[in-house]
C-alpha positions as a Markdown table, in Angstrom:
| # | Residue | x | y | z |
|---|---|---|---|---|
| 1 | Met | 5.5 | 17.5 | 10.4 |
| 2 | Ser | 7.4 | 17.2 | 7.1 |
| 3 | Asp | 4.0 | 17.0 | 4.0 |
| 4 | Thr | 6.1 | 15.9 | 0.9 |
| 5 | Ser | 3.2 | 17.0 | -2.3 |
| 6 | Glu | 2.7 | 15.2 | -4.7 |
| 7 | Ser | 4.9 | 13.4 | -7.0 |
| 8 | Ser | 4.4 | 14.2 | -10.9 |
| 9 | Thr | 4.1 | 10.8 | -12.2 |
| 10 | Pro | 3.2 | 7.3 | -11.7 |
| 11 | Ile | 5.2 | 5.2 | -9.6 |
| 12 | Leu | 5.0 | 1.5 | -12.0 |
| 13 | Pro | 8.6 | -0.3 | -11.2 |
| 14 | Pro | 8.9 | -3.0 | -13.2 |
| 15 | Arg | 7.4 | -6.0 | -13.2 |
| 16 | Gly | 9.8 | -8.9 | -13.4 |
| 17 | Gln | 13.2 | -7.4 | -12.0 |
| 18 | Gly | 12.2 | -8.1 | -8.6 |
| 19 | Pro | 10.8 | -6.2 | -5.4 |
| 20 | Ala | 12.9 | -3.3 | -4.0 |
| 21 | Ala | 13.8 | -3.0 | 0.1 |
| 22 | Leu | 12.7 | -2.1 | 2.6 |
| 23 | Pro | 12.2 | 1.6 | 2.2 |
| 24 | Ser | 14.7 | 3.6 | 5.3 |
| 25 | Arg | 11.9 | 6.9 | 3.9 |
| 26 | Pro | 8.4 | 6.7 | 4.1 |
| 27 | Glu | 7.9 | 9.1 | 0.5 |
| 28 | Asp | 9.1 | 5.5 | -0.2 |
| 29 | Val | 6.7 | 2.9 | 0.8 |
| 30 | Pro | 4.2 | 3.1 | -2.4 |
| 31 | Ala | 7.2 | 2.6 | -4.3 |
| 32 | Ala | 8.0 | -0.3 | -2.4 |
| 33 | Phe | 4.3 | -1.8 | -1.9 |
| 34 | Ala | 4.1 | -1.4 | -6.4 |
| 35 | Ala | 8.1 | -2.9 | -6.9 |
| 36 | Arg | 6.8 | -5.9 | -4.5 |
| 37 | Phe | 3.1 | -6.2 | -6.2 |
| 38 | Asn | 4.2 | -5.7 | -9.1 |
| 39 | Ser | 6.3 | -9.1 | -9.3 |
| 40 | Gly | 3.9 | -10.9 | -8.1 |
| 41 | Asp | 5.0 | -12.6 | -4.4 |
| 42 | Pro | 3.1 | -12.6 | -1.7 |
| 43 | Glu | 5.2 | -12.5 | 0.6 |
| 44 | Ala | 7.1 | -9.8 | -0.5 |
| 45 | Val | 4.3 | -7.4 | -0.2 |
| 46 | Ala | 3.6 | -9.6 | 3.7 |
| 47 | Ala | 7.2 | -8.0 | 4.8 |
| 48 | Leu | 5.8 | -4.5 | 4.2 |
| 49 | Tyr | 3.5 | -5.0 | 6.8 |
| 50 | Glu | 4.0 | -4.9 | 11.2 |
| 51 | Pro | 3.2 | -7.9 | 11.8 |
| 52 | Arg | -0.3 | -6.8 | 13.8 |
| 53 | Ala | -0.9 | -4.1 | 10.7 |
| 54 | Ala | -4.7 | -3.8 | 10.0 |
| 55 | Phe | -6.2 | -3.3 | 6.3 |
| 56 | Val | -9.6 | -2.4 | 5.1 |
| 57 | Pro | -11.0 | -3.1 | 2.4 |
| 58 | Ala | -14.0 | -1.6 | 0.9 |
| 59 | Ser | -16.3 | -3.5 | 2.3 |
| 60 | Gly | -14.6 | -1.4 | 5.6 |
| 61 | Ala | -14.5 | -4.1 | 7.9 |
| 62 | Pro | -11.3 | -4.0 | 9.1 |
| 63 | Val | -8.7 | -7.2 | 8.9 |
| 64 | Arg | -6.2 | -8.0 | 11.3 |
| 65 | Gly | -2.6 | -9.6 | 11.4 |
| 66 | Ala | -0.5 | -10.9 | 7.9 |
| 67 | Ala | -2.8 | -14.0 | 6.7 |
| 68 | Ala | -5.8 | -12.0 | 6.5 |
| 69 | Ile | -3.8 | -9.2 | 4.9 |
| 70 | Ala | -2.4 | -11.8 | 2.5 |
| 71 | Ala | -6.2 | -13.4 | 1.8 |
| 72 | Gln | -6.7 | -9.6 | 1.2 |
| 73 | Asn | -4.4 | -8.7 | -1.3 |
| 74 | Ala | -3.8 | -12.3 | -2.8 |
| 75 | Pro | -7.5 | -11.3 | -5.7 |
| 76 | Phe | -5.6 | -8.1 | -6.6 |
| 77 | Leu | -2.0 | -10.6 | -7.3 |
| 78 | Ala | -4.1 | -13.1 | -8.6 |
| 79 | Leu | -4.4 | -11.1 | -11.5 |
| 80 | Gly | -1.7 | -10.8 | -12.8 |
| 81 | Leu | -1.6 | -6.6 | -13.6 |
| 82 | Pro | 0.7 | -4.5 | -12.5 |
| 83 | Ile | -0.3 | -2.4 | -10.4 |
| 84 | Ala | 0.7 | 2.0 | -10.6 |
| 85 | Val | 0.9 | 4.3 | -7.6 |
| 86 | Arg | 1.4 | 7.8 | -7.9 |
| 87 | Thr | 1.8 | 9.6 | -3.9 |
| 88 | Arg | -0.1 | 12.6 | -3.3 |
| 89 | His | 0.6 | 14.0 | 0.4 |
| 90 | Val | 3.1 | 12.6 | 2.6 |
| 91 | His | 2.6 | 13.6 | 6.2 |
| 92 | Val | 5.2 | 13.3 | 9.3 |
| 93 | Ala | 4.5 | 12.9 | 12.7 |
| 94 | Gly | 5.2 | 11.9 | 16.2 |
| 95 | Asp | 9.1 | 11.2 | 16.5 |
| 96 | Gly | 10.0 | 11.3 | 12.5 |
| 97 | Asp | 8.5 | 8.0 | 13.8 |
| 98 | Ile | 4.7 | 7.9 | 11.8 |
| 99 | Ala | 3.3 | 8.6 | 8.5 |
| 100 | Leu | 0.3 | 9.6 | 7.2 |
| 101 | Leu | 0.4 | 8.8 | 3.4 |
| 102 | Val | -2.3 | 9.8 | 0.6 |
| 103 | Val | -2.1 | 7.7 | -2.3 |
| 104 | Asp | -3.1 | 7.5 | -5.3 |
| 105 | Trp | -3.6 | 3.5 | -7.0 |
| 106 | Glu | -4.6 | 2.1 | -10.3 |
| 107 | Ile | -4.8 | -2.2 | -11.1 |
| 108 | Gly | -6.2 | -2.0 | -14.4 |
| 109 | Asp | -9.4 | -0.7 | -14.5 |
| 110 | Val | -9.1 | -0.6 | -11.1 |
| 111 | Arg | -8.3 | 3.0 | -9.7 |
| 112 | Ala | -8.9 | 4.6 | -5.8 |
| 113 | Thr | -7.2 | 6.6 | -3.2 |
| 114 | Ala | -6.1 | 5.3 | 0.1 |
| 115 | Thr | -5.2 | 6.1 | 2.8 |
| 116 | Asp | -2.5 | 4.4 | 4.7 |
| 117 | Val | -0.8 | 5.1 | 8.7 |
| 118 | Ala | 3.3 | 3.6 | 8.3 |
| 119 | Arg | 5.4 | 3.8 | 11.2 |
| 120 | Arg | 9.2 | 2.8 | 11.1 |
| 121 | Gly | 9.9 | 0.2 | 12.9 |
| 122 | Ala | 13.4 | -0.7 | 14.9 |
| 123 | Asp | 15.3 | -1.2 | 12.7 |
| 124 | Gly | 14.6 | 1.8 | 10.5 |
| 125 | Tyr | 12.8 | 0.7 | 8.0 |
| 126 | Trp | 8.7 | 1.8 | 7.2 |
| 127 | Arg | 6.3 | -0.8 | 6.9 |
| 128 | Tyr | 2.6 | 0.0 | 6.8 |
| 129 | Val | 0.7 | 0.1 | 10.1 |
| 130 | Ile | -2.7 | 0.9 | 8.6 |
| 131 | Asp | -3.3 | 0.7 | 5.1 |
| 132 | Ser | -6.3 | 2.0 | 3.9 |
| 133 | Pro | -6.3 | 0.9 | 0.1 |
| 134 | Phe | -9.8 | 2.3 | -1.1 |
| 135 | Gly | -9.1 | 4.8 | 1.8 |
| 136 | Ala | -12.6 | 7.3 | 2.6 |
| 137 | Ala | -14.7 | 6.0 | -1.0 |
| 138 | Pro | -18.0 | 4.6 | -0.1 |
| 139 | Arg | -18.4 | 0.9 | -0.8 |
| 140 | Asn | -18.8 | 0.3 | -4.6 |
| 141 | Asp | -18.7 | -3.0 | -5.3 |
| 142 | Arg | -17.1 | -2.4 | -8.9 |
| 143 | Leu | -13.7 | -1.5 | -6.6 |
| 144 | Thr | -13.1 | -5.5 | -6.3 |
| 145 | Pro | -12.1 | -7.9 | -8.4 |
| 146 | Ser | -15.2 | -10.1 | -7.7 |
| 147 | Gly | -17.0 | -7.7 | -7.2 |
| 148 | Thr | -18.3 | -8.8 | -3.9 |
């Protein structure tokens, strides 16, 4: 098992410079997500998820599949605010093809710690299998942009 410790500075890719390439290392997944999110392109964000990935919103009720995940990300993208991420931990297991990512993030005044799972695909690139942006946090209506 591999473990990458906390990075010292938040990653805030510049807005308007287009999304980064797909990540070839698990520790690059959060920065790739931030770059794609900050581009404002929902299709670029969606490309970071496996086709049958799960997304766990603040409600704790997982949704699965590209359309459902895009719908969960849409309200945050619509805010037009950049996301900043700071990777705390990356734990790689198996044959080096699955990783647990613990990432602090913020969009405006919304802050949380994500607990995500990414997998290296046959093409060598890493994508989310499970995206749980609120991690193990208790439900808190203030965590969602709409408050619902």
